[in-house]
C-alpha positions as CSV (number, residue, x, y, z in Angstrom):
1,X,33.7,22.4,-32.4
2,X,34.6,26.1,-31.0
3,X,36.8,27.0,-28.3
4,X,35.1,26.0,-24.7
5,X,38.0,27.8,-22.1
6,X,40.4,30.5,-24.0
7,X,40.9,31.7,-20.5
8,X,42.7,28.9,-19.4
9,X,44.6,28.5,-23.2
10,X,45.9,31.8,-22.7
11,X,47.3,31.6,-19.7
12,X,48.6,27.8,-20.6
13,X,51.1,29.6,-23.5
14,X,51.3,33.1,-21.7
15,X,53.0,30.6,-18.8
16,X,54.9,28.4,-21.0
17,X,55.9,31.2,-22.8
18,X,57.9,32.0,-18.9
19,X,60.6,29.2,-19.1
20,X,64.8,29.7,-18.6
21,X,65.6,29.5,-22.4
22,X,65.7,30.7,-25.9
23,X,66.8,28.8,-29.1
24,X,69.5,31.0,-29.5
25,X,68.1,32.3,-33.2
26,X,66.0,34.3,-31.0
27,X,68.8,36.0,-29.5
28,X,71.1,36.5,-32.0
29,X,67.3,38.5,-33.5
30,X,66.9,40.8,-30.1
31,X,70.2,40.8,-29.9
32,X,72.2,41.2,-32.7
33,X,75.2,39.8,-33.9
34,X,77.7,41.6,-32.0
35,X,76.5,40.3,-28.4
36,X,77.5,37.4,-26.3
37,X,74.6,37.2,-24.6
38,X,73.3,34.0,-22.5
39,X,70.0,32.9,-23.9
40,X,68.0,32.8,-20.7
41,X,68.5,36.4,-20.3
42,X,65.6,36.5,-22.5
43,X,63.9,35.2,-20.3
44,X,62.6,36.0,-16.3
45,X,61.2,33.0,-14.7
46,X,63.1,29.5,-14.2
47,X,60.2,27.0,-14.6
48,X,60.0,23.0,-14.6
49,X,57.2,20.9,-15.6
50,X,58.1,18.9,-13.1
51,X,58.8,20.4,-10.1
52,X,56.2,23.5,-10.4
53,X,53.2,22.9,-11.4
54,X,50.8,25.5,-13.0
55,X,47.5,25.2,-10.7
56,X,45.1,24.7,-13.0
57,X,41.8,23.2,-11.5
58,X,40.2,20.8,-14.0
59,X,37.4,20.2,-16.5
60,X,34.3,20.2,-14.7
61,X,32.6,17.5,-15.3
62,X,28.9,15.2,-15.7
63,X,28.1,13.4,-12.8
64,X,27.3,9.5,-13.7
65,X,25.0,9.2,-11.5
66,X,23.0,12.3,-12.9
67,X,21.9,11.2,-16.6
């Protein structure tokens, strides 16, 4: 089968990391157990699936009347 559009997949992966939250175990792994840091400090951009869209163009499809 293979990957049809690797650029789009890479873009989606990158944007998926740009959320404004992080799991607590990632904070402990990065900063250590003695630091009290909010998980949102690990990511810079605030993203919401409802509020902001990625504006990725849809895949081109074949016209029905061309066969």
